[in-house]
PDB file as gemmi writes it, atoms N, CA and C in Angstrom:
CRYST1    1.000    1.000    1.000  90.00  90.00  90.00 P 1                      
ATOM      1  N   MET A   1       0.666  -0.908   0.143  1.00  0.00           N  
ATOM      2  CA  MET A   1       0.054  -0.112   0.486  1.00  0.00           C  
ATOM      3  C   MET A   1       0.396   0.961  -0.048  1.00  0.00           C  
ATOM      4  N   ASN A   2       0.527   2.519  -0.771  1.00  0.00           N  
ATOM      5  CA  ASN A   2       1.398   3.400  -1.243  1.00  0.00           C  
ATOM      6  C   ASN A   2       0.510   4.446   0.257  1.00  0.00           C  
ATOM      7  N   ASN A   3       2.596   4.735   1.218  1.00  0.00           N  
ATOM      8  CA  ASN A   3       1.913   5.651   1.709  1.00  0.00           C  
ATOM      9  C   ASN A   3       1.485   7.343   0.894  1.00  0.00           C  
ATOM     10  N   MET A   4       0.656   7.664   1.513  1.00  0.00           N  
ATOM     11  CA  MET A   4       0.081   8.927   0.396  1.00  0.00           C  
ATOM     12  C   MET A   4       0.160  10.321   1.577  1.00  0.00           C  
ATOM     13  N   ASP A   5       1.100  10.120   2.712  1.00  0.00           N  
ATOM     14  CA  ASP A   5       0.877  11.187   4.025  1.00  0.00           C  
ATOM     15  C   ASP A   5       0.984  12.604   3.109  1.00  0.00           C  
ATOM     16  N   TRP A   6       1.418  12.390   1.923  1.00  0.00           N  
ATOM     17  CA  TRP A   6       2.187  13.714   1.158  1.00  0.00           C  
ATOM     18  C   TRP A   6       0.991  14.695   0.648  1.00  0.00           C  
ATOM     19  N   LEU A   7      -0.059  13.988   0.069  1.00  0.00           N  
ATOM     20  CA  LEU A   7      -1.144  14.210  -0.389  1.00  0.00           C  
ATOM     21  C   LEU A   7      -2.188  15.267   0.435  1.00  0.00           C  
ATOM     22  N   ALA A   8      -1.221  15.350   1.835  1.00  0.00           N  
ATOM     23  CA  ALA A   8      -1.681  16.699   2.988  1.00  0.00           C  
ATOM     24  C   ALA A   8      -1.106  18.177   2.090  1.00  0.00           C  
ATOM     25  N   GLU A   9      -0.307  18.010   1.666  1.00  0.00           N  
ATOM     26  CA  GLU A   9       0.069  19.243   1.131  1.00  0.00           C  
ATOM     27  C   GLU A   9      -0.761  19.848  -0.519  1.00  0.00           C  
ATOM     28  N   LEU A  10      -1.191  18.854  -0.938  1.00  0.00           N  
ATOM     29  CA  LEU A  10      -2.191  19.476  -1.878  1.00  0.00           C  
ATOM     30  C   LEU A  10      -2.882  20.240  -1.486  1.00  0.00           C  
ATOM     31  N   ASP A  11      -3.606  21.466  -2.444  1.00  0.00           N  
ATOM     32  CA  ASP A  11      -4.228  22.373  -2.776  1.00  0.00           C  
ATOM     33  C   ASP A  11      -5.278  22.485  -3.691  1.00  0.00           C  
ATOM     34  N   PRO A  12      -6.496  22.120  -4.173  1.00  0.00           N  
ATOM     35  CA  PRO A  12      -6.667  21.651  -4.995  1.00  0.00           C  
ATOM     36  C   PRO A  12      -7.194  23.468  -5.881  1.00  0.00           C  
ATOM     37  N   GLU A  13      -7.816  24.149  -5.240  1.00  0.00           N  
ATOM     38  CA  GLU A  13      -7.419  25.358  -5.859  1.00  0.00           C  
ATOM     39  C   GLU A  13      -6.378  25.656  -6.418  1.00  0.00           C  
ATOM     40  N   THR A  14      -5.391  25.316  -5.933  1.00  0.00           N  
ATOM     41  CA  THR A  14      -3.713  25.662  -6.834  1.00  0.00           C  
ATOM     42  C   THR A  14      -2.939  24.843  -7.593  1.00  0.00           C  
ATOM     43  N   ASP A  15      -3.016  23.383  -7.242  1.00  0.00           N  
ATOM     44  CA  ASP A  15      -2.768  22.376  -7.558  1.00  0.00           C  
ATOM     45  C   ASP A  15      -3.486  21.287  -8.750  1.00  0.00           C  
ATOM     46  N   LEU A  16      -4.622  21.524  -8.784  1.00  0.00           N  
ATOM     47  CA  LEU A  16      -5.787  20.391  -9.477  1.00  0.00           C  
ATOM     48  C   LEU A  16      -6.329  21.688 -11.241  1.00  0.00           C  
ATOM     49  N   THR A  17      -6.614  21.195 -12.093  1.00  0.00           N  
ATOM     50  CA  THR A  17      -7.330  21.890 -12.976  1.00  0.00           C  
ATOM     51  C   THR A  17      -8.478  21.943 -12.417  1.00  0.00           C  
ATOM     52  N   GLU A  18      -9.637  22.622 -13.276  1.00  0.00           N  
ATOM     53  CA  GLU A  18     -10.314  23.105 -13.084  1.00  0.00           C  
ATOM     54  C   GLU A  18     -11.692  21.789 -13.623  1.00  0.00           C  
ATOM     55  N   HIS A  19     -10.907  20.954 -14.376  1.00  0.00           N  
ATOM     56  CA  HIS A  19     -12.235  19.736 -14.660  1.00  0.00           C  
ATOM     57  C   HIS A  19     -12.056  18.684 -13.096  1.00  0.00           C  
ATOM     58  N   TYR A  20     -10.767  19.062 -12.348  1.00  0.00           N  
ATOM     59  CA  TYR A  20     -10.599  18.319 -11.195  1.00  0.00           C  
ATOM     60  C   TYR A  20     -10.987  18.599  -9.857  1.00  0.00           C  
ATOM     61  N   ARG A  21     -11.243  19.782 -10.041  1.00  0.00           N  
ATOM     62  CA  ARG A  21     -11.710  20.606  -9.104  1.00  0.00           C  
ATOM     63  C   ARG A  21     -13.580  20.303  -8.692  1.00  0.00           C  
ATOM     64  N   GLU A  22     -14.009  20.297 -10.337  1.00  0.00           N  
ATOM     65  CA  GLU A  22     -14.961  19.743 -10.074  1.00  0.00           C  
ATOM     66  C   GLU A  22     -15.575  18.856  -9.672  1.00  0.00           C  
ATOM     67  N   VAL A  23     -14.744  17.596  -9.833  1.00  0.00           N  
ATOM     68  CA  VAL A  23     -15.037  16.286  -9.416  1.00  0.00           C  
ATOM     69  C   VAL A  23     -15.215  16.059  -8.034  1.00  0.00           C  
ATOM     70  N   VAL A  24     -13.655  16.651  -7.523  1.00  0.00           N  
ATOM     71  CA  VAL A  24     -13.801  17.066  -6.095  1.00  0.00           C  
ATOM     72  C   VAL A  24     -14.433  17.340  -5.247  1.00  0.00           C  
ATOM     73  N   ALA A  25     -15.082  18.383  -5.899  1.00  0.00           N  
ATOM     74  CA  ALA A  25     -16.397  19.160  -5.056  1.00  0.00           C  
ATOM     75  C   ALA A  25     -17.596  18.407  -5.507  1.00  0.00           C  
ATOM     76  N   VAL A  26     -17.569  17.182  -6.257  1.00  0.00           N  
ATOM     77  CA  VAL A  26     -18.674  15.877  -6.445  1.00  0.00           C  
ATOM     78  C   VAL A  26     -18.466  15.234  -4.843  1.00  0.00           C  
ATOM     79  N   ILE A  27     -17.261  14.271  -5.773  1.00  0.00           N  
ATOM     80  CA  ILE A  27     -17.274  13.082  -4.573  1.00  0.00           C  
ATOM     81  C   ILE A  27     -16.087  13.294  -3.439  1.00  0.00           C  
ATOM     82  N   GLY A  28     -15.092  14.448  -3.337  1.00  0.00           N  
ATOM     83  CA  GLY A  28     -14.696  13.988  -2.647  1.00  0.00           C  
ATOM     84  C   GLY A  28     -12.554  13.962  -3.263  1.00  0.00           C  
ATOM     85  N   LEU A  29     -11.928  14.197  -2.424  1.00  0.00           N  
ATOM     86  CA  LEU A  29     -10.319  14.284  -3.330  1.00  0.00           C  
ATOM     87  C   LEU A  29     -10.290  12.576  -3.484  1.00  0.00           C  
ATOM     88  N   GLU A  30      -9.831  11.853  -2.025  1.00  0.00           N  
ATOM     89  CA  GLU A  30     -10.407  10.450  -2.148  1.00  0.00           C  
ATOM     90  C   GLU A  30     -10.679   9.719  -3.156  1.00  0.00           C  
ATOM     91  N   ASN A  31     -11.989   9.454  -3.259  1.00  0.00           N  
ATOM     92  CA  ASN A  31     -12.439   9.379  -4.512  1.00  0.00           C  
ATOM     93  C   ASN A  31     -11.980   9.664  -6.423  1.00  0.00           C  
ATOM     94  N   THR A  32     -12.083  11.011  -6.113  1.00  0.00           N  
ATOM     95  CA  THR A  32     -11.308  11.593  -7.569  1.00  0.00           C  
ATOM     96  C   THR A  32      -9.666  10.769  -7.347  1.00  0.00           C  
ATOM     97  N   ILE A  33      -8.935  10.730  -6.519  1.00  0.00           N  
ATOM     98  CA  ILE A  33      -8.253  10.109  -7.116  1.00  0.00           C  
ATOM     99  C   ILE A  33      -7.727   8.744  -7.409  1.00  0.00           C  
ATOM    100  N   LYS A  34      -9.022   7.506  -6.932  1.00  0.00           N  
ATOM    101  CA  LYS A  34      -9.283   6.336  -7.412  1.00  0.00           C  
ATOM    102  C   LYS A  34      -9.704   6.402  -8.728  1.00  0.00           C  
ATOM    103  N   LEU A  35     -10.469   7.003  -8.993  1.00  0.00           N  
ATOM    104  CA  LEU A  35     -11.469   7.574  -9.735  1.00  0.00           C  
ATOM    105  C   LEU A  35      -9.954   7.281 -11.286  1.00  0.00           C  
ATOM    106  N   ALA A  36      -9.166   8.432 -10.670  1.00  0.00           N  
ATOM    107  CA  ALA A  36      -8.074   8.830 -11.301  1.00  0.00           C  
ATOM    108  C   ALA A  36      -7.076   7.242 -11.643  1.00  0.00           C  
ATOM    109  N   GLU A  37      -6.818   6.661 -10.491  1.00  0.00           N  
ATOM    110  CA  GLU A  37      -5.895   5.218 -10.843  1.00  0.00           C  
ATOM    111  C   GLU A  37      -6.627   4.403 -11.597  1.00  0.00           C  
ATOM    112  N   ALA A  38      -7.850   4.454 -11.416  1.00  0.00           N  
ATOM    113  CA  ALA A  38      -8.466   3.263 -12.255  1.00  0.00           C  
ATOM    114  C   ALA A  38      -8.490   3.490 -13.517  1.00  0.00           C  
ATOM    115  N   PHE A  39      -8.408   4.801 -14.101  1.00  0.00           N  
ATOM    116  CA  PHE A  39      -8.849   4.818 -15.039  1.00  0.00           C  
ATOM    117  C   PHE A  39      -7.544   6.039 -15.928  1.00  0.00           C  
ATOM    118  N   PRO A  40      -6.162   5.618 -15.507  1.00  0.00           N  
ATOM    119  CA  PRO A  40      -5.376   6.779 -16.185  1.00  0.00           C  
ATOM    120  C   PRO A  40      -5.312   7.108 -17.393  1.00  0.00           C  
ATOM    121  N   SER A  41      -5.163   8.244 -17.302  1.00  0.00           N  
ATOM    122  CA  SER A  41      -4.997   8.966 -19.135  1.00  0.00           C  
ATOM    123  C   SER A  41      -6.164   8.334 -19.997  1.00  0.00           C  
ATOM    124  N   ILE A  42      -7.495   7.995 -19.566  1.00  0.00           N  
ATOM    125  CA  ILE A  42      -8.018   7.775 -20.344  1.00  0.00           C  
ATOM    126  C   ILE A  42      -9.489   8.882 -19.774  1.00  0.00           C  
ATOM    127  N   PRO A  43      -9.995   9.693 -21.089  1.00  0.00           N  
ATOM    128  CA  PRO A  43     -11.056  10.528 -20.975  1.00  0.00           C  
ATOM    129  C   PRO A  43     -12.257   9.842 -20.866  1.00  0.00           C  
ATOM    130  N   ILE A  44     -13.213  10.029 -19.753  1.00  0.00           N  
ATOM    131  CA  ILE A  44     -14.699   9.680 -19.191  1.00  0.00           C  
ATOM    132  C   ILE A  44     -15.754  10.397 -19.624  1.00  0.00           C  
ATOM    133  N   TYR A  45     -16.519   9.860 -20.277  1.00  0.00           N  
ATOM    134  CA  TYR A  45     -17.195  10.968 -20.575  1.00  0.00           C  
ATOM    135  C   TYR A  45     -19.059   9.951 -19.816  1.00  0.00           C  
ATOM    136  N   LEU A  46     -19.375  10.914 -18.960  1.00  0.00           N  
ATOM    137  CA  LEU A  46     -20.434  10.352 -18.393  1.00  0.00           C  
ATOM    138  C   LEU A  46     -21.958  10.799 -18.946  1.00  0.00           C  
ATOM    139  N   LYS A  47     -22.890  10.369 -19.434  1.00  0.00           N  
ATOM    140  CA  LYS A  47     -24.302  10.538 -19.897  1.00  0.00           C  
ATOM    141  C   LYS A  47     -24.775  11.820 -19.048  1.00  0.00           C  
ATOM    142  N   ASN A  48     -25.752  12.305 -19.446  1.00  0.00           N  
ATOM    143  CA  ASN A  48     -26.708  13.174 -18.429  1.00  0.00           C  
ATOM    144  C   ASN A  48     -27.821  11.764 -17.246  1.00  0.00           C  
ATOM    145  N   PRO A  49     -27.630  11.951 -16.493  1.00  0.00           N  
ATOM    146  CA  PRO A  49     -28.243  11.369 -15.460  1.00  0.00           C  
ATOM    147  C   PRO A  49     -29.688  10.827 -15.839  1.00  0.00           C  
ATOM    148  N   HIS A  50     -30.616  11.477 -16.966  1.00  0.00           N  
ATOM    149  CA  HIS A  50     -32.025  11.695 -17.292  1.00  0.00           C  
ATOM    150  C   HIS A  50     -31.995  10.344 -17.895  1.00  0.00           C  
ATOM    151  N   LYS A  51     -30.973  10.595 -19.057  1.00  0.00           N  
ATOM    152  CA  LYS A  51     -30.440   9.125 -20.221  1.00  0.00           C  
ATOM    153  C   LYS A  51     -30.132   8.392 -19.497  1.00  0.00           C  
ATOM    154  N   LEU A  52     -29.435   8.372 -18.696  1.00  0.00           N  
ATOM    155  CA  LEU A  52     -28.623   6.863 -17.917  1.00  0.00           C  
ATOM    156  C   LEU A  52     -29.470   6.379 -17.586  1.00  0.00           C  
ATOM    157  N   LEU A  53     -30.566   7.009 -16.520  1.00  0.00           N  
ATOM    158  CA  LEU A  53     -31.467   6.281 -15.921  1.00  0.00           C  
ATOM    159  C   LEU A  53     -33.189   5.818 -15.812  1.00  0.00           C  
ATOM    160  N   THR A  54     -33.382   6.576 -17.230  1.00  0.00           N  
ATOM    161  CA  THR A  54     -34.383   6.259 -18.281  1.00  0.00           C  
ATOM    162  C   THR A  54     -35.274   4.829 -18.128  1.00  0.00           C  
ATOM    163  N   PRO A  55     -34.322   4.004 -19.401  1.00  0.00           N  
ATOM    164  CA  PRO A  55     -34.574   3.072 -19.211  1.00  0.00           C  
ATOM    165  C   PRO A  55     -34.838   2.191 -17.675  1.00  0.00           C  
ATOM    166  N   VAL A  56     -34.410   2.353 -16.556  1.00  0.00           N  
ATOM    167  CA  VAL A  56     -34.501   1.612 -16.061  1.00  0.00           C  
ATOM    168  C   VAL A  56     -35.946   2.044 -15.075  1.00  0.00           C  
ATOM    169  N   LYS A  57     -36.327   3.281 -15.263  1.00  0.00           N  
ATOM    170  CA  LYS A  57     -37.541   3.798 -14.705  1.00  0.00           C  
ATOM    171  C   LYS A  57     -38.874   3.330 -15.351  1.00  0.00           C  
ATOM    172  N   ILE A  58     -38.473   3.377 -16.911  1.00  0.00           N  
ATOM    173  CA  ILE A  58     -39.156   2.699 -17.498  1.00  0.00           C  
ATOM    174  C   ILE A  58     -39.796   1.306 -16.491  1.00  0.00           C  
ATOM    175  N   ARG A  59     -38.760   0.651 -16.937  1.00  0.00           N  
ATOM    176  CA  ARG A  59     -38.817  -0.882 -16.005  1.00  0.00           C  
ATOM    177  C   ARG A  59     -39.141  -0.941 -14.927  1.00  0.00           C  
ATOM    178  N   TYR A  60     -38.910   0.056 -14.197  1.00  0.00           N  
ATOM    179  CA  TYR A  60     -39.990   0.185 -12.876  1.00  0.00           C  
ATOM    180  C   TYR A  60     -41.522   0.789 -12.631  1.00  0.00           C  
ATOM    181  N   VAL A  61     -42.055   1.572 -14.069  1.00  0.00           N  
ATOM    182  CA  VAL A  61     -43.152   1.793 -13.889  1.00  0.00           C  
ATOM    183  C   VAL A  61     -43.537   0.522 -14.534  1.00  0.00           C  
ATOM    184  N   ARG A  62     -43.634   0.114 -15.644  1.00  0.00           N  
ATOM    185  CA  ARG A  62     -43.870  -1.497 -16.474  1.00  0.00           C  
ATOM    186  C   ARG A  62     -44.128  -2.424 -14.916  1.00  0.00           C  
ATOM    187  N   LYS A  63     -43.125  -2.786 -14.155  1.00  0.00           N  
ATOM    188  CA  LYS A  63     -43.223  -3.680 -13.242  1.00  0.00           C  
ATOM    189  C   LYS A  63     -44.175  -3.020 -11.864  1.00  0.00           C  
ATOM    190  N   HIS A  64     -44.556  -1.813 -11.632  1.00  0.00           N  
ATOM    191  CA  HIS A  64     -44.957  -1.685 -10.614  1.00  0.00           C  
ATOM    192  C   HIS A  64     -46.330  -1.009 -10.868  1.00  0.00           C  
ATOM    193  N   PHE A  65     -46.384  -0.491 -12.417  1.00  0.00           N  
ATOM    194  CA  PHE A  65     -47.908  -0.478 -12.552  1.00  0.00           C  
ATOM    195  C   PHE A  65     -49.330  -0.813 -11.840  1.00  0.00           C  
ATOM    196  N   ASN A  66     -49.834  -0.930 -11.361  1.00  0.00           N  
ATOM    197  CA  ASN A  66     -50.839  -1.148 -10.475  1.00  0.00           C  
ATOM    198  C   ASN A  66     -52.862  -0.711 -10.522  1.00  0.00           C  
ATOM    199  N   GLN A  67     -52.743  -0.163 -11.842  1.00  0.00           N  
ATOM    200  CA  GLN A  67     -54.088   0.544 -12.288  1.00  0.00           C  
ATOM    201  C   GLN A  67     -54.212   1.737 -11.401  1.00  0.00           C  
ATOM    202  N   HIS A  68     -53.836   1.634 -10.163  1.00  0.00           N  
ATOM    203  CA  HIS A  68     -54.191   2.584  -9.083  1.00  0.00           C  
ATOM    204  C   HIS A  68     -53.145   3.566  -8.553  1.00  0.00           C  
ATOM    205  N   ASN A  69     -52.168   3.688  -9.118  1.00  0.00           N  
ATOM    206  CA  ASN A  69     -50.769   4.334  -8.717  1.00  0.00           C  
ATOM    207  C   ASN A  69     -50.095   5.173  -9.817  1.00  0.00           C  
ATOM    208  N   HIS A  70     -50.525   5.971 -11.177  1.00  0.00           N  
ATOM    209  CA  HIS A  70     -49.881   6.326 -12.106  1.00  0.00           C  
ATOM    210  C   HIS A  70     -49.078   7.309 -11.010  1.00  0.00           C  
ATOM    211  N   ARG A  71     -50.021   8.405 -10.069  1.00  0.00           N  
ATOM    212  CA  ARG A  71     -49.452   9.553  -9.784  1.00  0.00           C  
ATOM    213  C   ARG A  71     -48.298   9.119  -9.068  1.00  0.00           C  
ATOM    214  N   LYS A  72     -48.219   8.483  -8.278  1.00  0.00           N  
ATOM    215  CA  LYS A  72     -47.453   7.544  -7.191  1.00  0.00           C  
ATOM    216  C   LYS A  72     -45.751   7.651  -7.916  1.00  0.00           C  
ATOM    217  N   LEU A  73     -46.459   6.788  -9.247  1.00  0.00           N  
ATOM    218  CA  LEU A  73     -44.955   6.617  -9.932  1.00  0.00           C  
ATOM    219  C   LEU A  73     -44.788   7.660 -10.783  1.00  0.00           C  
ATOM    220  N   ALA A  74     -45.614   8.678 -11.372  1.00  0.00           N  
ATOM    221  CA  ALA A  74     -45.235   9.963 -12.006  1.00  0.00           C  
ATOM    222  C   ALA A  74     -44.012  10.627 -10.757  1.00  0.00           C  
ATOM    223  N   ARG A  75     -44.813  10.494  -9.852  1.00  0.00           N  
ATOM    224  CA  ARG A  75     -44.260  11.581  -8.562  1.00  0.00           C  
ATOM    225  C   ARG A  75     -42.177  10.880  -8.838  1.00  0.00           C  
ATOM    226  N   VAL A  76     -42.634   9.544  -8.654  1.00  0.00           N  
ATOM    227  CA  VAL A  76     -40.719   9.455  -7.944  1.00  0.00           C  
ATOM    228  C   VAL A  76     -39.855   8.622  -9.362  1.00  0.00           C  
ATOM    229  N   THR A  77     -40.300   8.897 -10.237  1.00  0.00           N  
ATOM    230  CA  THR A  77     -39.894   8.620 -11.050  1.00  0.00           C  
ATOM    231  C   THR A  77     -39.200  10.091 -12.286  1.00  0.00           C  
ATOM    232  N   GLY A  78     -40.173  10.786 -11.722  1.00  0.00           N  
ATOM    233  CA  GLY A  78     -40.019  12.435 -12.732  1.00  0.00           C  
ATOM    234  C   GLY A  78     -41.154  12.117 -13.949  1.00  0.00           C  
ATOM    235  N   PHE A  79     -41.562  10.621 -14.467  1.00  0.00           N  
ATOM    236  CA  PHE A  79     -42.411  10.953 -15.996  1.00  0.00           C  
ATOM    237  C   PHE A  79     -43.599  12.154 -15.237  1.00  0.00           C  
ATOM    238  N   SER A  80     -44.454  12.269 -16.432  1.00  0.00           N  
ATOM    239  CA  SER A  80     -45.648  12.217 -16.128  1.00  0.00           C  
ATOM    240  C   SER A  80     -46.476  11.641 -16.263  1.00  0.00           C  
ATOM    241  N   GLU A  81     -47.886  11.873 -15.724  1.00  0.00           N  
ATOM    242  CA  GLU A  81     -48.819  11.142 -15.486  1.00  0.00           C  
ATOM    243  C   GLU A  81     -49.241  10.330 -16.753  1.00  0.00           C  
ATOM    244  N   ARG A  82     -49.416  11.215 -17.575  1.00  0.00           N  
ATOM    245  CA  ARG A  82     -49.613  10.822 -19.199  1.00  0.00           C  
ATOM    246  C   ARG A  82     -48.570   9.524 -19.916  1.00  0.00           C  
ATOM    247  N   TYR A  83     -46.991  10.147 -19.539  1.00  0.00           N  
ATOM    248  CA  TYR A  83     -46.390   8.899 -19.681  1.00  0.00           C  
ATOM    249  C   TYR A  83     -46.497   7.995 -19.121  1.00  0.00           C  
ATOM    250  N   ILE A  84     -46.391   7.520 -17.861  1.00  0.00           N  
ATOM    251  CA  ILE A  84     -46.866   7.109 -17.346  1.00  0.00           C  
ATOM    252  C   ILE A  84     -48.068   5.625 -17.973  1.00  0.00           C  
ATOM    253  N   TYR A  85     -48.979   6.137 -18.350  1.00  0.00           N  
ATOM    254  CA  TYR A  85     -50.210   5.396 -19.011  1.00  0.00           C  
ATOM    255  C   TYR A  85     -49.772   4.892 -20.133  1.00  0.00           C  
ATOM    256  N   LYS A  86     -48.821   5.644 -20.838  1.00  0.00           N  
ATOM    257  CA  LYS A  86     -48.790   5.510 -22.393  1.00  0.00           C  
ATOM    258  C   LYS A  86     -47.276   4.371 -22.113  1.00  0.00           C  
ATOM    259  N   LEU A  87     -46.539   4.400 -21.428  1.00  0.00           N  
ATOM    260  CA  LEU A  87     -45.752   3.245 -20.802  1.00  0.00           C  
ATOM    261  C   LEU A  87     -46.310   1.762 -21.004  1.00  0.00           C  
ATOM    262  N   VAL A  88     -47.320   1.545 -20.103  1.00  0.00           N  
ATOM    263  CA  VAL A  88     -48.030   0.801 -19.512  1.00  0.00           C  
ATOM    264  C   VAL A  88     -48.808   0.119 -20.979  1.00  0.00           C  
ATOM    265  N   GLU A  89     -49.250   0.961 -21.498  1.00  0.00           N  
ATOM    266  CA  GLU A  89     -50.031   0.809 -23.219  1.00  0.00           C  
ATOM    267  C   GLU A  89     -49.515   0.030 -24.301  1.00  0.00           C  
ATOM    268  N   GLU A  90     -47.850   0.506 -24.034  1.00  0.00           N  
ATOM    269  CA  GLU A  90     -47.002   0.105 -24.472  1.00  0.00           C  
ATOM    270  C   GLU A  90     -46.265  -1.095 -24.474  1.00  0.00           C  
ATOM    271  N   LYS A  91     -46.235  -1.530 -23.206  1.00  0.00           N  
ATOM    272  CA  LYS A  91     -46.364  -3.074 -22.812  1.00  0.00           C  
ATOM    273  C   LYS A  91     -46.885  -3.851 -23.217  1.00  0.00           C  
ATOM    274  N   GLY A  92     -48.562  -3.845 -23.616  1.00  0.00           N  
ATOM    275  CA  GLY A  92     -49.569  -4.403 -23.852  1.00  0.00           C  
ATOM    276  C   GLY A  92     -50.429  -4.656 -23.324  1.00  0.00           C  
ATOM    277  N   ASP A  93     -50.466  -3.790 -22.264  1.00  0.00           N  
ATOM    278  CA  ASP A  93     -51.233  -3.330 -20.765  1.00  0.00           C  
ATOM    279  C   ASP A  93     -52.401  -2.882 -21.110  1.00  0.00           C  
ATOM    280  N   GLY A  94     -54.100  -2.928 -21.786  1.00  0.00           N  
ATOM    281  CA  GLY A  94     -54.389  -2.023 -22.109  1.00  0.00           C  
ATOM    282  C   GLY A  94     -55.381  -0.984 -21.340  1.00  0.00           C  
ATOM    283  N   SER A  95     -55.046  -2.154 -20.186  1.00  0.00           N  
ATOM    284  CA  SER A  95     -56.337  -1.500 -18.786  1.00  0.00           C  
ATOM    285  C   SER A  95     -55.745  -0.372 -18.108  1.00  0.00           C  
ATOM    286  N   ALA A  96     -54.766   0.441 -18.816  1.00  0.00           N  
ATOM    287  CA  ALA A  96     -54.251   1.237 -18.098  1.00  0.00           C  
ATOM    288  C   ALA A  96     -55.227   2.406 -18.761  1.00  0.00           C  
ATOM    289  N   GLN A  97     -55.858   2.212 -19.737  1.00  0.00           N  
ATOM    290  CA  GLN A  97     -56.425   3.376 -20.481  1.00  0.00           C  
ATOM    291  C   GLN A  97     -58.312   3.270 -19.855  1.00  0.00           C  
ATOM    292  N   GLN A  98     -58.082   1.957 -18.959  1.00  0.00           N  
ATOM    293  CA  GLN A  98     -59.527   1.811 -18.560  1.00  0.00           C  
ATOM    294  C   GLN A  98     -59.956   2.812 -17.765  1.00  0.00           C  
ATOM    295  N   THR A  99     -58.998   2.980 -16.725  1.00  0.00           N  
ATOM    296  CA  THR A  99     -58.684   3.868 -15.948  1.00  0.00           C  
ATOM    297  C   THR A  99     -59.163   5.472 -15.656  1.00  0.00           C  
ATOM    298  N   LEU A 100     -58.830   5.464 -17.751  1.00  0.00           N  
ATOM    299  CA  LEU A 100     -58.898   7.224 -17.745  1.00  0.00           C  
ATOM    300  C   LEU A 100     -60.341   7.455 -17.711  1.00  0.00           C  
ATOM    301  N   PHE A 101     -61.260   6.534 -18.362  1.00  0.00           N  
ATOM    302  CA  PHE A 101     -62.320   6.817 -18.820  1.00  0.00           C  
ATOM    303  C   PHE A 101     -63.487   6.280 -17.965  1.00  0.00           C  
TER     304      PHE A 101                                                      
END                                                                             
């Protein structure tokens, strides 16, 4: 294991680039160093969290929809109630439409 006592001398404001300072602000210095060690010299592109998590949210809605919880599902996923119904209909469960009329 590396002795990293010297790291206490690091001043993020002067010793790190702006990009690293932004990462440190979000995940902390120790995790930033771990990330840099795990992916040295590799540019990392992080998707917009909305795009990254949308497929999981859709799967969650389709799994947990019970014809009476569209508002709750909309609230927890950030989708509109209309989109919740659309997702359930696309799954082939036409019962969602019955609750509208």
